[in-house]
TORKOL-4160 file (C-alpha; in steps of 0.2 Angstrom, whole numbers, padded with zeros to 4 digits, m for minus):
416
<pt num="1" X="0000" Y="0000" Z="0000"/>
<pt num="2" X="0014" Y="0012" Z="0004"/>
<pt num="3" X="0022" Y="0010" Z="m0013"/>
<pt num="4" X="0005" Y="0013" Z="m0022"/>
<pt num="5" X="0002" Y="0028" Z="m0012"/>
<pt num="6" X="0019" Y="0035" Z="m0016"/>
<pt num="7" X="0016" Y="0033" Z="m0034"/>
<pt num="8" X="m0001" Y="0041" Z="m0033"/>
<pt num="9" X="0007" Y="0055" Z="m0023"/>
<pt num="10" X="0018" Y="0059" Z="m0037"/>
<pt num="11" X="0002" Y="0066" Z="m0046"/>
<pt num="12" X="m0002" Y="0066" Z="m0065"/>
<pt num="13" X="0011" Y="0079" Z="m0069"/>
<pt num="14" X="0025" Y="0067" Z="m0064"/>
<pt num="15" X="0018" Y="0050" Z="m0065"/>
<pt num="16" X="0011" Y="0052" Z="m0083"/>
<pt num="17" X="0028" Y="0058" Z="m0090"/>
<pt num="18" X="0037" Y="0043" Z="m0083"/>
<pt num="19" X="0024" Y="0032" Z="m0091"/>
<pt num="20" X="0025" Y="0041" Z="m0108"/>
<pt num="21" X="0044" Y="0040" Z="m0107"/>
<pt num="22" X="0043" Y="0021" Z="m0105"/>
<pt num="23" X="0029" Y="0018" Z="m0118"/>
<pt num="24" X="0038" Y="0029" Z="m0131"/>
<pt num="25" X="0054" Y="0019" Z="m0128"/>
<pt num="26" X="0045" Y="0003" Z="m0129"/>
<pt num="27" X="0036" Y="0008" Z="m0146"/>
<pt num="28" X="0053" Y="0013" Z="m0153"/>
<pt num="29" X="0052" Y="0031" Z="m0152"/>
<pt num="30" X="0070" Y="0032" Z="m0144"/>
<pt num="31" X="0074" Y="0038" Z="m0126"/>
<pt num="32" X="0078" Y="0056" Z="m0131"/>
<pt num="33" X="0062" Y="0060" Z="m0140"/>
<pt num="34" X="0052" Y="0050" Z="m0127"/>
<pt num="35" X="0059" Y="0060" Z="m0113"/>
<pt num="36" X="0055" Y="0076" Z="m0122"/>
<pt num="37" X="0037" Y="0070" Z="m0126"/>
<pt num="38" X="0035" Y="0065" Z="m0108"/>
<pt num="39" X="0042" Y="0081" Z="m0101"/>
<pt num="40" X="0031" Y="0091" Z="m0113"/>
<pt num="41" X="0015" Y="0082" Z="m0107"/>
<pt num="42" X="0020" Y="0084" Z="m0089"/>
<pt num="43" X="0021" Y="0103" Z="m0092"/>
<pt num="44" X="0005" Y="0103" Z="m0101"/>
<pt num="45" X="m0004" Y="0095" Z="m0086"/>
<pt num="46" X="0004" Y="0108" Z="m0074"/>
<pt num="47" X="m0003" Y="0121" Z="m0086"/>
<pt num="48" X="m0020" Y="0113" Z="m0086"/>
<pt num="49" X="m0020" Y="0111" Z="m0067"/>
<pt num="50" X="m0016" Y="0130" Z="m0065"/>
<pt num="51" X="m0030" Y="0135" Z="m0076"/>
<pt num="52" X="m0042" Y="0123" Z="m0067"/>
<pt num="53" X="m0037" Y="0130" Z="m0051"/>
<pt num="54" X="m0040" Y="0147" Z="m0057"/>
<pt num="55" X="m0058" Y="0141" Z="m0062"/>
<pt num="56" X="m0061" Y="0133" Z="m0045"/>
<pt num="57" X="m0054" Y="0147" Z="m0035"/>
<pt num="58" X="m0066" Y="0160" Z="m0043"/>
<pt num="59" X="m0081" Y="0149" Z="m0047"/>
<pt num="60" X="m0082" Y="0142" Z="m0030"/>
<pt num="61" X="m0085" Y="0158" Z="m0021"/>
<pt num="62" X="m0097" Y="0165" Z="m0034"/>
<pt num="63" X="m0107" Y="0149" Z="m0032"/>
<pt num="64" X="m0107" Y="0151" Z="m0013"/>
<pt num="65" X="m0112" Y="0169" Z="m0015"/>
<pt num="66" X="m0127" Y="0163" Z="m0027"/>
<pt num="67" X="m0132" Y="0150" Z="m0014"/>
<pt num="68" X="m0132" Y="0163" Z="0000"/>
<pt num="69" X="m0141" Y="0176" Z="m0010"/>
<pt num="70" X="m0155" Y="0165" Z="m0015"/>
<pt num="71" X="m0156" Y="0157" Z="0003"/>
<pt num="72" X="m0154" Y="0138" Z="m0003"/>
<pt num="73" X="m0155" Y="0127" Z="0012"/>
<pt num="74" X="m0150" Y="0108" Z="0009"/>
<pt num="75" X="m0143" Y="0096" Z="0021"/>
<pt num="76" X="m0130" Y="0085" Z="0010"/>
<pt num="77" X="m0114" Y="0094" Z="0007"/>
<pt num="78" X="m0105" Y="0092" Z="m0010"/>
<pt num="79" X="m0087" Y="0090" Z="m0004"/>
<pt num="80" X="m0080" Y="0089" Z="m0022"/>
<pt num="81" X="m0069" Y="0077" Z="m0031"/>
<pt num="82" X="m0053" Y="0079" Z="m0022"/>
<pt num="83" X="m0062" Y="0072" Z="m0006"/>
<pt num="84" X="m0070" Y="0058" Z="m0016"/>
<pt num="85" X="m0053" Y="0053" Z="m0024"/>
<pt num="86" X="m0044" Y="0053" Z="m0007"/>
<pt num="87" X="m0059" Y="0043" Z="0000"/>
<pt num="88" X="m0057" Y="0031" Z="m0015"/>
<pt num="89" X="m0038" Y="0028" Z="m0013"/>
<pt num="90" X="m0039" Y="0027" Z="0006"/>
<pt num="91" X="m0052" Y="0013" Z="0005"/>
<pt num="92" X="m0048" Y="m0006" Z="0005"/>
<pt num="93" X="m0052" Y="m0006" Z="m0013"/>
<pt num="94" X="m0040" Y="0008" Z="m0017"/>
<pt num="95" X="m0026" Y="m0003" Z="m0011"/>
<pt num="96" X="m0029" Y="m0015" Z="m0026"/>
<pt num="97" X="m0036" Y="m0004" Z="m0039"/>
<pt num="98" X="m0020" Y="m0001" Z="m0049"/>
<pt num="99" X="m0016" Y="m0019" Z="m0052"/>
<pt num="100" X="m0034" Y="m0023" Z="m0055"/>
<pt num="101" X="m0036" Y="m0009" Z="m0068"/>
<pt num="102" X="m0020" Y="m0014" Z="m0076"/>
<pt num="103" X="m0024" Y="m0032" Z="m0076"/>
<pt num="104" X="m0041" Y="m0029" Z="m0084"/>
<pt num="105" X="m0033" Y="m0018" Z="m0097"/>
<pt num="106" X="m0020" Y="m0030" Z="m0102"/>
<pt num="107" X="m0032" Y="m0045" Z="m0103"/>
<pt num="108" X="m0044" Y="m0035" Z="m0114"/>
<pt num="109" X="m0030" Y="m0030" Z="m0125"/>
<pt num="110" X="m0024" Y="m0048" Z="m0127"/>
<pt num="111" X="m0041" Y="m0054" Z="m0130"/>
<pt num="112" X="m0045" Y="m0040" Z="m0143"/>
<pt num="113" X="m0060" Y="m0034" Z="m0133"/>
<pt num="114" X="m0053" Y="m0016" Z="m0131"/>
<pt num="115" X="m0042" Y="m0005" Z="m0142"/>
<pt num="116" X="m0037" Y="0007" Z="m0128"/>
<pt num="117" X="m0021" Y="0006" Z="m0118"/>
<pt num="118" X="m0026" Y="0017" Z="m0103"/>
<pt num="119" X="m0011" Y="0026" Z="m0096"/>
<pt num="120" X="m0021" Y="0037" Z="m0085"/>
<pt num="121" X="m0017" Y="0028" Z="m0069"/>
<pt num="122" X="m0022" Y="0042" Z="m0057"/>
<pt num="123" X="m0040" Y="0042" Z="m0063"/>
<pt num="124" X="m0042" Y="0024" Z="m0058"/>
<pt num="125" X="m0049" Y="0032" Z="m0042"/>
<pt num="126" X="m0066" Y="0032" Z="m0051"/>
<pt num="127" X="m0065" Y="0013" Z="m0051"/>
<pt num="128" X="m0059" Y="0013" Z="m0033"/>
<pt num="129" X="m0074" Y="0024" Z="m0028"/>
<pt num="130" X="m0087" Y="0013" Z="m0036"/>
<pt num="131" X="m0079" Y="m0002" Z="m0027"/>
<pt num="132" X="m0078" Y="0007" Z="m0010"/>
<pt num="133" X="m0097" Y="0011" Z="m0011"/>
<pt num="134" X="m0101" Y="m0007" Z="m0016"/>
<pt num="135" X="m0090" Y="m0013" Z="m0001"/>
<pt num="136" X="m0099" Y="m0001" Z="0011"/>
<pt num="137" X="m0116" Y="m0006" Z="0004"/>
<pt num="138" X="m0113" Y="m0025" Z="0004"/>
<pt num="139" X="m0100" Y="m0027" Z="0018"/>
<pt num="140" X="m0090" Y="m0038" Z="0005"/>
<pt num="141" X="m0073" Y="m0032" Z="m0001"/>
<pt num="142" X="m0073" Y="m0046" Z="m0015"/>
<pt num="143" X="m0089" Y="m0038" Z="m0022"/>
<pt num="144" X="m0081" Y="m0021" Z="m0021"/>
<pt num="145" X="m0066" Y="m0027" Z="m0031"/>
<pt num="146" X="m0077" Y="m0035" Z="m0044"/>
<pt num="147" X="m0087" Y="m0019" Z="m0046"/>
<pt num="148" X="m0070" Y="m0009" Z="m0048"/>
<pt num="149" X="m0065" Y="m0022" Z="m0061"/>
<pt num="150" X="m0081" Y="m0021" Z="m0071"/>
<pt num="151" X="m0081" Y="m0002" Z="m0070"/>
<pt num="152" X="m0064" Y="m0002" Z="m0078"/>
<pt num="153" X="m0069" Y="m0014" Z="m0092"/>
<pt num="154" X="m0085" Y="m0004" Z="m0096"/>
<pt num="155" X="m0075" Y="0013" Z="m0096"/>
<pt num="156" X="m0062" Y="0005" Z="m0108"/>
<pt num="157" X="m0077" Y="0000" Z="m0120"/>
<pt num="158" X="m0084" Y="0018" Z="m0118"/>
<pt num="159" X="m0067" Y="0025" Z="m0123"/>
<pt num="160" X="m0067" Y="0014" Z="m0138"/>
<pt num="161" X="m0084" Y="0018" Z="m0143"/>
<pt num="162" X="m0082" Y="0037" Z="m0142"/>
<pt num="163" X="m0064" Y="0037" Z="m0149"/>
<pt num="164" X="m0068" Y="0042" Z="m0167"/>
<pt num="165" X="m0079" Y="0056" Z="m0162"/>
<pt num="166" X="m0067" Y="0062" Z="m0149"/>
<pt num="167" X="m0052" Y="0061" Z="m0161"/>
<pt num="168" X="m0061" Y="0070" Z="m0175"/>
<pt num="169" X="m0069" Y="0084" Z="m0164"/>
<pt num="170" X="m0054" Y="0088" Z="m0154"/>
<pt num="171" X="m0041" Y="0085" Z="m0168"/>
<pt num="172" X="m0033" Y="0072" Z="m0157"/>
<pt num="173" X="m0028" Y="0057" Z="m0168"/>
<pt num="174" X="m0024" Y="0040" Z="m0159"/>
<pt num="175" X="m0031" Y="0044" Z="m0142"/>
<pt num="176" X="m0047" Y="0039" Z="m0132"/>
<pt num="177" X="m0054" Y="0046" Z="m0116"/>
<pt num="178" X="m0057" Y="0031" Z="m0104"/>
<pt num="179" X="m0062" Y="0043" Z="m0090"/>
<pt num="180" X="m0073" Y="0036" Z="m0076"/>
<pt num="181" X="m0083" Y="0051" Z="m0075"/>
<pt num="182" X="m0084" Y="0059" Z="m0092"/>
<pt num="183" X="m0086" Y="0043" Z="m0102"/>
<pt num="184" X="m0101" Y="0038" Z="m0091"/>
<pt num="185" X="m0112" Y="0052" Z="m0100"/>
<pt num="186" X="m0109" Y="0046" Z="m0118"/>
<pt num="187" X="m0122" Y="0033" Z="m0117"/>
<pt num="188" X="m0135" Y="0046" Z="m0111"/>
<pt num="189" X="m0129" Y="0060" Z="m0123"/>
<pt num="190" X="m0131" Y="0049" Z="m0139"/>
<pt num="191" X="m0150" Y="0045" Z="m0136"/>
<pt num="192" X="m0154" Y="0062" Z="m0130"/>
<pt num="193" X="m0146" Y="0070" Z="m0145"/>
<pt num="194" X="m0155" Y="0058" Z="m0156"/>
<pt num="195" X="m0171" Y="0063" Z="m0147"/>
<pt num="196" X="m0167" Y="0082" Z="m0150"/>
<pt num="197" X="m0165" Y="0078" Z="m0169"/>
<pt num="198" X="m0183" Y="0073" Z="m0169"/>
<pt num="199" X="m0191" Y="0088" Z="m0161"/>
<pt num="200" X="m0196" Y="0102" Z="m0174"/>
<pt num="201" X="m0189" Y="0119" Z="m0170"/>
<pt num="202" X="m0176" Y="0113" Z="m0158"/>
<pt num="203" X="m0167" Y="0101" Z="m0170"/>
<pt num="204" X="m0163" Y="0116" Z="m0181"/>
<pt num="205" X="m0155" Y="0127" Z="m0167"/>
<pt num="206" X="m0137" Y="0128" Z="m0168"/>
<pt num="207" X="m0127" Y="0138" Z="m0156"/>
<pt num="208" X="m0109" Y="0135" Z="m0155"/>
<pt num="209" X="m0093" Y="0146" Z="m0152"/>
<pt num="210" X="m0090" Y="0146" Z="m0170"/>
<pt num="211" X="m0107" Y="0151" Z="m0176"/>
<pt num="212" X="m0108" Y="0165" Z="m0163"/>
<pt num="213" X="m0091" Y="0171" Z="m0169"/>
<pt num="214" X="m0097" Y="0171" Z="m0187"/>
<pt num="215" X="m0113" Y="0181" Z="m0183"/>
<pt num="216" X="m0106" Y="0193" Z="m0170"/>
<pt num="217" X="m0088" Y="0195" Z="m0175"/>
<pt num="218" X="m0077" Y="0200" Z="m0161"/>
<pt num="219" X="m0091" Y="0199" Z="m0149"/>
<pt num="220" X="m0093" Y="0181" Z="m0153"/>
<pt num="221" X="m0074" Y="0177" Z="m0149"/>
<pt num="222" X="m0072" Y="0164" Z="m0136"/>
<pt num="223" X="m0062" Y="0177" Z="m0126"/>
<pt num="224" X="m0076" Y="0189" Z="m0126"/>
<pt num="225" X="m0089" Y="0175" Z="m0122"/>
<pt num="226" X="m0079" Y="0171" Z="m0107"/>
<pt num="227" X="m0080" Y="0189" Z="m0101"/>
<pt num="228" X="m0098" Y="0190" Z="m0104"/>
<pt num="229" X="m0102" Y="0173" Z="m0095"/>
<pt num="230" X="m0091" Y="0178" Z="m0081"/>
<pt num="231" X="m0100" Y="0195" Z="m0079"/>
<pt num="232" X="m0116" Y="0186" Z="m0079"/>
<pt num="233" X="m0111" Y="0175" Z="m0065"/>
<pt num="234" X="m0105" Y="0189" Z="m0055"/>
<pt num="235" X="m0121" Y="0198" Z="m0057"/>
<pt num="236" X="m0131" Y="0182" Z="m0051"/>
<pt num="237" X="m0119" Y="0181" Z="m0036"/>
<pt num="238" X="m0123" Y="0199" Z="m0032"/>
<pt num="239" X="m0105" Y="0205" Z="m0033"/>
<pt num="240" X="m0101" Y="0223" Z="m0034"/>
<pt num="241" X="m0095" Y="0231" Z="m0051"/>
<pt num="242" X="m0076" Y="0228" Z="m0046"/>
<pt num="243" X="m0078" Y="0209" Z="m0042"/>
<pt num="244" X="m0090" Y="0206" Z="m0056"/>
<pt num="245" X="m0077" Y="0213" Z="m0069"/>
<pt num="246" X="m0063" Y="0203" Z="m0061"/>
<pt num="247" X="m0073" Y="0187" Z="m0062"/>
<pt num="248" X="m0077" Y="0192" Z="m0081"/>
<pt num="249" X="m0058" Y="0194" Z="m0085"/>
<pt num="250" X="m0054" Y="0178" Z="m0075"/>
<pt num="251" X="m0067" Y="0168" Z="m0085"/>
<pt num="252" X="m0060" Y="0176" Z="m0101"/>
<pt num="253" X="m0042" Y="0170" Z="m0096"/>
<pt num="254" X="m0049" Y="0152" Z="m0093"/>
<pt num="255" X="m0057" Y="0152" Z="m0111"/>
<pt num="256" X="m0040" Y="0158" Z="m0119"/>
<pt num="257" X="m0027" Y="0148" Z="m0108"/>
<pt num="258" X="m0036" Y="0131" Z="m0107"/>
<pt num="259" X="m0035" Y="0127" Z="m0126"/>
<pt num="260" X="m0017" Y="0133" Z="m0126"/>
<pt num="261" X="m0012" Y="0121" Z="m0112"/>
<pt num="262" X="m0021" Y="0107" Z="m0120"/>
<pt num="263" X="m0012" Y="0110" Z="m0137"/>
<pt num="264" X="0005" Y="0109" Z="m0127"/>
<pt num="265" X="0000" Y="0093" Z="m0120"/>
<pt num="266" X="m0005" Y="0086" Z="m0137"/>
<pt num="267" X="0011" Y="0092" Z="m0144"/>
<pt num="268" X="0020" Y="0080" Z="m0132"/>
<pt num="269" X="0007" Y="0066" Z="m0135"/>
<pt num="270" X="0007" Y="0065" Z="m0154"/>
<pt num="271" X="0025" Y="0057" Z="m0157"/>
<pt num="272" X="0021" Y="0043" Z="m0144"/>
<pt num="273" X="0004" Y="0041" Z="m0152"/>
<pt num="274" X="0011" Y="0039" Z="m0169"/>
<pt num="275" X="0025" Y="0028" Z="m0163"/>
<pt num="276" X="0012" Y="0017" Z="m0155"/>
<pt num="277" X="0002" Y="0016" Z="m0171"/>
<pt num="278" X="0017" Y="0011" Z="m0182"/>
<pt num="279" X="0022" Y="m0002" Z="m0168"/>
<pt num="280" X="0005" Y="m0010" Z="m0169"/>
<pt num="281" X="0004" Y="m0010" Z="m0188"/>
<pt num="282" X="0021" Y="m0019" Z="m0189"/>
<pt num="283" X="0017" Y="m0033" Z="m0177"/>
<pt num="284" X="m0002" Y="m0034" Z="m0178"/>
<pt num="285" X="m0009" Y="m0030" Z="m0196"/>
<pt num="286" X="m0024" Y="m0019" Z="m0196"/>
<pt num="287" X="m0024" Y="m0017" Z="m0177"/>
<pt num="288" X="m0026" Y="0000" Z="m0170"/>
<pt num="289" X="m0022" Y="0004" Z="m0152"/>
<pt num="290" X="m0028" Y="0021" Z="m0144"/>
<pt num="291" X="m0018" Y="0029" Z="m0130"/>
<pt num="292" X="m0031" Y="0032" Z="m0116"/>
<pt num="293" X="m0029" Y="0049" Z="m0107"/>
<pt num="294" X="m0038" Y="0060" Z="m0095"/>
<pt num="295" X="m0052" Y="0070" Z="m0101"/>
<pt num="296" X="m0043" Y="0085" Z="m0095"/>
<pt num="297" X="m0037" Y="0086" Z="m0113"/>
<pt num="298" X="m0055" Y="0090" Z="m0119"/>
<pt num="299" X="m0061" Y="0102" Z="m0106"/>
<pt num="300" X="m0052" Y="0117" Z="m0114"/>
<pt num="301" X="m0063" Y="0118" Z="m0129"/>
<pt num="302" X="m0073" Y="0134" Z="m0129"/>
<pt num="303" X="m0090" Y="0124" Z="m0131"/>
<pt num="304" X="m0086" Y="0114" Z="m0115"/>
<pt num="305" X="m0081" Y="0130" Z="m0105"/>
<pt num="306" X="m0096" Y="0140" Z="m0111"/>
<pt num="307" X="m0108" Y="0125" Z="m0108"/>
<pt num="308" X="m0101" Y="0123" Z="m0090"/>
<pt num="309" X="m0102" Y="0142" Z="m0085"/>
<pt num="310" X="m0120" Y="0142" Z="m0091"/>
<pt num="311" X="m0124" Y="0126" Z="m0081"/>
<pt num="312" X="m0117" Y="0133" Z="m0065"/>
<pt num="313" X="m0133" Y="0143" Z="m0060"/>
<pt num="314" X="m0144" Y="0130" Z="m0068"/>
<pt num="315" X="m0136" Y="0117" Z="m0056"/>
<pt num="316" X="m0140" Y="0128" Z="m0041"/>
<pt num="317" X="m0158" Y="0131" Z="m0048"/>
<pt num="318" X="m0161" Y="0113" Z="m0051"/>
<pt num="319" X="m0155" Y="0109" Z="m0033"/>
<pt num="320" X="m0169" Y="0120" Z="m0026"/>
<pt num="321" X="m0183" Y="0114" Z="m0037"/>
<pt num="322" X="m0181" Y="0096" Z="m0039"/>
<pt num="323" X="m0192" Y="0086" Z="m0027"/>
<pt num="324" X="m0182" Y="0074" Z="m0016"/>
<pt num="325" X="m0165" Y="0082" Z="m0019"/>
<pt num="326" X="m0155" Y="0086" Z="m0003"/>
<pt num="327" X="m0138" Y="0090" Z="m0011"/>
<pt num="328" X="m0131" Y="0107" Z="m0011"/>
<pt num="329" X="m0120" Y="0109" Z="m0027"/>
<pt num="330" X="m0104" Y="0118" Z="m0022"/>
<pt num="331" X="m0087" Y="0108" Z="m0022"/>
<pt num="332" X="m0089" Y="0100" Z="m0039"/>
<pt num="333" X="m0097" Y="0114" Z="m0049"/>
<pt num="334" X="m0080" Y="0117" Z="m0056"/>
<pt num="335" X="m0080" Y="0099" Z="m0063"/>
<pt num="336" X="m0094" Y="0102" Z="m0074"/>
<pt num="337" X="m0082" Y="0104" Z="m0089"/>
<pt num="338" X="m0077" Y="0086" Z="m0086"/>
<pt num="339" X="m0096" Y="0081" Z="m0086"/>
<pt num="340" X="m0099" Y="0088" Z="m0103"/>
<pt num="341" X="m0081" Y="0085" Z="m0111"/>
<pt num="342" X="m0087" Y="0070" Z="m0120"/>
<pt num="343" X="m0105" Y="0076" Z="m0123"/>
<pt num="344" X="m0098" Y="0090" Z="m0134"/>
<pt num="345" X="m0092" Y="0079" Z="m0148"/>
<pt num="346" X="m0109" Y="0070" Z="m0148"/>
<pt num="347" X="m0118" Y="0086" Z="m0151"/>
<pt num="348" X="m0104" Y="0093" Z="m0163"/>
<pt num="349" X="m0100" Y="0108" Z="m0152"/>
<pt num="350" X="m0118" Y="0114" Z="m0151"/>
<pt num="351" X="m0119" Y="0123" Z="m0135"/>
<pt num="352" X="m0138" Y="0124" Z="m0135"/>
<pt num="353" X="m0139" Y="0105" Z="m0135"/>
<pt num="354" X="m0125" Y="0102" Z="m0123"/>
<pt num="355" X="m0134" Y="0114" Z="m0110"/>
<pt num="356" X="m0150" Y="0104" Z="m0112"/>
<pt num="357" X="m0142" Y="0087" Z="m0110"/>
<pt num="358" X="m0131" Y="0094" Z="m0096"/>
<pt num="359" X="m0146" Y="0100" Z="m0087"/>
<pt num="360" X="m0154" Y="0083" Z="m0089"/>
<pt num="361" X="m0139" Y="0074" Z="m0082"/>
<pt num="362" X="m0137" Y="0086" Z="m0068"/>
<pt num="363" X="m0155" Y="0084" Z="m0063"/>
<pt num="364" X="m0154" Y="0065" Z="m0062"/>
<pt num="365" X="m0137" Y="0066" Z="m0055"/>
<pt num="366" X="m0143" Y="0077" Z="m0040"/>
<pt num="367" X="m0155" Y="0063" Z="m0036"/>
<pt num="368" X="m0142" Y="0050" Z="m0038"/>
<pt num="369" X="m0130" Y="0059" Z="m0026"/>
<pt num="370" X="m0144" Y="0061" Z="m0013"/>
<pt num="371" X="m0147" Y="0042" Z="m0014"/>
<pt num="372" X="m0129" Y="0037" Z="m0012"/>
<pt num="373" X="m0125" Y="0051" Z="0001"/>
<pt num="374" X="m0127" Y="0039" Z="0016"/>
<pt num="375" X="m0115" Y="0026" Z="0008"/>
<pt num="376" X="m0103" Y="0040" Z="0003"/>
<pt num="377" X="m0103" Y="0046" Z="0021"/>
<pt num="378" X="m0100" Y="0029" Z="0027"/>
<pt num="379" X="m0086" Y="0026" Z="0015"/>
<pt num="380" X="m0078" Y="0043" Z="0020"/>
<pt num="381" X="m0078" Y="0039" Z="0038"/>
<pt num="382" X="m0071" Y="0022" Z="0036"/>
<pt num="383" X="m0056" Y="0029" Z="0026"/>
<pt num="384" X="m0053" Y="0042" Z="0039"/>
<pt num="385" X="m0060" Y="0057" Z="0030"/>
<pt num="386" X="m0062" Y="0073" Z="0040"/>
<pt num="387" X="m0080" Y="0078" Z="0039"/>
<pt num="388" X="m0084" Y="0096" Z="0036"/>
<pt num="389" X="m0089" Y="0106" Z="0052"/>
<pt num="390" X="m0108" Y="0104" Z="0055"/>
<pt num="391" X="m0110" Y="0091" Z="0041"/>
<pt num="392" X="m0119" Y="0075" Z="0044"/>
<pt num="393" X="m0120" Y="0069" Z="0026"/>
<pt num="394" X="m0109" Y="0072" Z="0011"/>
<pt num="395" X="m0109" Y="0068" Z="m0007"/>
<pt num="396" X="m0102" Y="0075" Z="m0023"/>
<pt num="397" X="m0106" Y="0078" Z="m0041"/>
<pt num="398" X="m0090" Y="0068" Z="m0046"/>
<pt num="399" X="m0093" Y="0053" Z="m0043"/>
<pt num="400" X="m0107" Y="0054" Z="m0032"/>
<pt num="401" X="m0119" Y="0058" Z="m0046"/>
<pt num="402" X="m0111" Y="0046" Z="m0058"/>
<pt num="403" X="m0124" Y="0036" Z="m0067"/>
<pt num="404" X="m0112" Y="0021" Z="m0071"/>
<pt num="405" X="m0107" Y="0021" Z="m0053"/>
<pt num="406" X="m0125" Y="0020" Z="m0047"/>
<pt num="407" X="m0130" Y="0007" Z="m0059"/>
<pt num="408" X="m0115" Y="m0004" Z="m0054"/>
<pt num="409" X="m0119" Y="m0001" Z="m0035"/>
<pt num="410" X="m0137" Y="m0006" Z="m0037"/>
<pt num="411" X="m0133" Y="m0022" Z="m0047"/>
<pt num="412" X="m0120" Y="m0027" Z="m0034"/>
<pt num="413" X="m0133" Y="m0024" Z="m0020"/>
<pt num="414" X="m0145" Y="m0036" Z="m0029"/>
<pt num="415" X="m0132" Y="m0050" Z="m0031"/>
<pt num="416" X="m0125" Y="m0049" Z="m0013"/>
C-alpha cells in the first residue's frame, strides 16, 4: 500500500511523463524523443492544473455567493472530487485498484476486446470509488473489487466507442478518453441527442462558439464569451462592479489559456501516439491501439467551457426545485467541464444541445448523489476522511452523481 500511495502522490504531472517515457521507448520512439514527449506532457498537465485551479478558486466563491443570496438550504454537502478521490484511494479497494485496472486492461488488449491502452493511472480512483461504495453497501470487499474491475472494463469500452468522435472533434488522432466520470455520460448523450433531432424547431437550433463568432464577429470570440459569461455569473452572485469585472476577466483568461495548455499537452502526445500506431501495424496488421488519457485534454474547448459556465446557475436552480434532492452543489461545480467534455463531440459543439443534455444529467445526478449520500458518508468515515464542520451527510457531483457508478452499485446490491 505504501508503494502505491507513493506513486499516486507523485500526481499526474510526474507520473504520466514517466509512463510516456517508458511507452515511447517501448514503441521505438527512442529515449531522447520519449523523454521530451513525456516532459512536454507533464508541463501541459501543470498548465491545465493551474487553469483549473483558477476556475475553481473563482467559481467556488461565486457559487457560494449565489447560494447565500437565494437562501438555498440543503442538508447534504457536496465535498468535491478531491475528497472523493482521497476517500477512494484510502479505502480497502483503493489498495488494489491499480493492479486490478492494469490487469483488466492487459487482458482486454490480449483478447482484442478493447483498443485502448489506458495510461491514466491516477484516474483509476473512479473505479476505486465505485468499489468502495459497493463494499460499504454489501459489507463484502470481494464484491467491491469485482465492481471496480467491471467499472474499468466498461469505461475502456466507452473509450473505444467514443474514440472516433473524440479524435475528429478535438483533432486528437490516436487517443481515447477512458475517464470514469466523463465517459459515463456518452451513453446518455447519444440517445438524448437523437431525441433532439426529432423535435421540430429545436433540431434546427445551432449555437456554437464558431457560429456565434461568425454572426457577431469580435463579440462572438471565445475570449469575449468568457468575459460575458463571467460578468453574468458575477451579477447572479450579487457581486459589486469591481468583483464582477474581475470574475469576467478571469473567465476570459480560462477560455483563452485552457485550449493553449491542451495544445501543449497534445504536442507531447502526438509522437508517442504515432509511434504506437506504427508499432502495432508492424506486429499486428490492421490493429489500432488508442492511448487512453484524462479527459482534461478535452475540457479546454470553448464549447465545453461555455456550456459549463451556463450550467453553474442552472445546477443551483435545479437543486432548489427538484423534489427529493438534498444535495447542495458547491465543491464540484468546477468539474462540470469534465461532465460535458465527452458530450460536446456527440452534439458537434452545439452549446444549445449540450446545455439541455447537461441540465438533464445534472437533474438526475442530484437525485443519484442524494441516494448514495449515506454510503458516501460511510465510506468517507471508514477511510478516515475529516468531515466538514456541521455536516452529517456528504456527497459529490463527481462521482457521487455518476450514473455508471450508481447502476453498478445497485446491481451489486442485488447479487449480494
